C-alpha positions as CSV (number, residue, x, y, z in Angstrom):
1,M,-12.5,-0.8,-25.9
2,D,-9.2,-1.4,-24.2
3,K,-9.1,-4.8,-22.8
4,L,-7.0,-4.1,-19.9
5,S,-9.9,-2.2,-18.8
6,L,-12.2,-4.1,-19.5
7,Y,-10.7,-6.8,-17.3
8,K,-10.2,-4.8,-14.5
9,M,-14.0,-3.7,-15.2
10,F,-14.6,-7.5,-14.7
11,L,-12.4,-8.0,-11.6
12,M,-14.2,-5.2,-9.7
13,I,-17.6,-6.3,-10.5
14,I,-16.7,-9.7,-9.4
15,T,-15.0,-8.9,-6.2
16,K,-17.5,-6.0,-5.9
17,T,-14.7,-3.4,-4.8
18,I,-16.4,-0.3,-7.0
19,H,-16.1,2.9,-5.4
20,P,-16.4,5.9,-7.4
21,P,-13.1,7.0,-8.5
22,A,-12.0,3.5,-9.5
23,G,-15.2,3.3,-11.6
24,A,-14.8,6.9,-12.9
25,N,-11.1,6.2,-13.9
26,L,-12.5,2.7,-16.0
27,I,-15.1,5.2,-17.7
28,I,-12.4,7.5,-18.3
29,A,-10.0,4.7,-20.0
30,I,-12.8,3.0,-22.4
31,L,-14.2,6.1,-23.9
32,G,-10.8,8.4,-23.5
33,T,-7.2,7.3,-24.7
34,K,-7.0,3.2,-25.7
35,T,-3.1,2.9,-25.1
36,I,-1.1,0.9,-22.6
37,E,0.4,4.4,-21.5
38,F,-2.8,5.6,-20.0
39,D,-3.4,2.3,-18.1
40,I,0.1,2.1,-16.7
41,M,1.2,6.2,-16.1
42,P,-1.2,6.4,-13.0
43,V,-0.1,3.6,-11.4
44,V,3.6,4.2,-11.5
45,I,3.3,7.5,-10.3
46,G,1.1,6.3,-7.4
47,A,3.4,4.0,-6.5
48,L,6.5,6.6,-6.7
49,F,4.3,8.8,-4.6
50,I,3.9,5.9,-2.1
51,V,7.7,4.8,-1.8
52,I,8.4,8.7,-1.6
53,F,6.2,9.3,1.1
54,A,7.1,6.7,3.1
55,F,10.8,6.9,2.9
56,V,11.0,10.4,4.0
57,Y,7.7,9.6,7.0
58,N,10.1,6.8,7.9
59,K,13.4,9.8,7.9
60,I,11.5,11.7,9.7
61,L,10.5,9.5,12.6
62,K,14.3,8.0,12.3
63,R,13.2,4.5,11.8
């Protein structure tokens, strides 16, 4: 098992913040690919999407 995925699952259980999409992501990560890229790439893509969306939103509203 991937240690990073186990750590994330442990933190979600302790903080009682497990929700179905996050729980499913970790199960897929544990049972599927065991590379660090699998853990990091969704975070990078999601963060880039949020930044680009915020930039476009602020340009549209001229803030």
